[in-house]
C-alpha positions, -999 to 999 in steps of 0.1 A, spaced: 0 0 0 28 24 8 44 18 -26 12 25 -44 7 56 -23 42 68 -31 37 62 -68 5 81 -68 20 110 -49 49 110 -75 25 112 -104 5 140 -88 37 159 -81 50 154 -116 16 166 -130 17 197 -109 52 205 -121 43 200 -157 13 223 -153 34 250 -137 59 247 -166 31 255 -191 18 284 -170 48 305 -180 48 300 -218 48 327 -244 37 321 -280 66 334 -300 67 342 -337 101 338 -354 97 364 -381 97 401 -376 77 407 -408 51 382 -397 50 399 -363 45 433 -378 17 420 -400 0 404 -369 4 435 -349 -13 456 -375 -42 431 -379 -47 428 -341 -37 464 -333 -13 453 -306 23 464 -298 52 440 -304 77 427 -280 108 416 -300 136 396 -283 169 400 -302 190 371 -290 218 347 -300 223 311 -292 257 317 -276 245 345 -253 244 333 -216 222 362 -205 198 355 -234 194 319 -221 189 332 -186 162 356 -198 144 327 -214 148 305 -183 140 329 -156 121 359 -170 101 348 -201 91 315 -183 75 333 -154 38 334 -151 40 372 -143 56 380 -176 38 354 -197 4 367 -185 13 402 -197 27 389 -230 -8 382 -243 -11 420 -248 18 419 -273 27 402 -305 59 384 -293 87 378 -317 121 362 -312 148 373 -336 180 353 -338 205 381 -344 230 358 -360 204 347 -386 186 380 -392 213 407 -394 191 430 -414 166 435 -386 194 436 -360 211 465 -379 178 482 -387 169 485 -350 205 493 -339 209 463 -317 244 463 -303 243 438 -274 223 408 -263 198 403 -250 179 434 -262 141 435 -262 125 462 -281 88 472 -280 72 485 -311 38 499 -319 17 482 -345 33 503 -372 68 492 -362 79 524 -344 100 518 -313 82 527 -281 106 511 -256 138 491 -251 153 468 -224 190 460 -228 204 431 -209 189 406 -184 161 417 -161 144 396 -134 108 388 -141 93 415 -117 115 442 -132 108 431 -168 70 429 -161 70 465 -148 86 475 -181 59 456 -200 32 473 -179 46 508 -188 43 500 -225 8 486 -221 -3 517 -200 12 541 -225 -10 527 -252 -42 533 -233 
């Protein structure tokens, strides 16, 4: 009986962990052009994450900030786009990205309305997102 109880508790714990992993997920597009098109159609601002695979703080931003429920719940108010700076040099140059990670916020027409350079913990990043949301009201 104890073994069955332990197995059931393990399954419940695993299920709870899996559910919390999904709670902090953002639906990312991987094309800036596609993001701009969606932003115009939905009349939403964009949140564009310029990153590289080799950037440690980019990975930390994904792991700790973008995965948080606080940030992902605000992300629904944006069209979210990830731009791999090594693969899309045109967009990286166009927006003057010089370091990574850099997250820029654009209005639906593609005009920059905010920028966060470097890693920020979830609560700090969420407050930046709220400022952008509030400025559009």
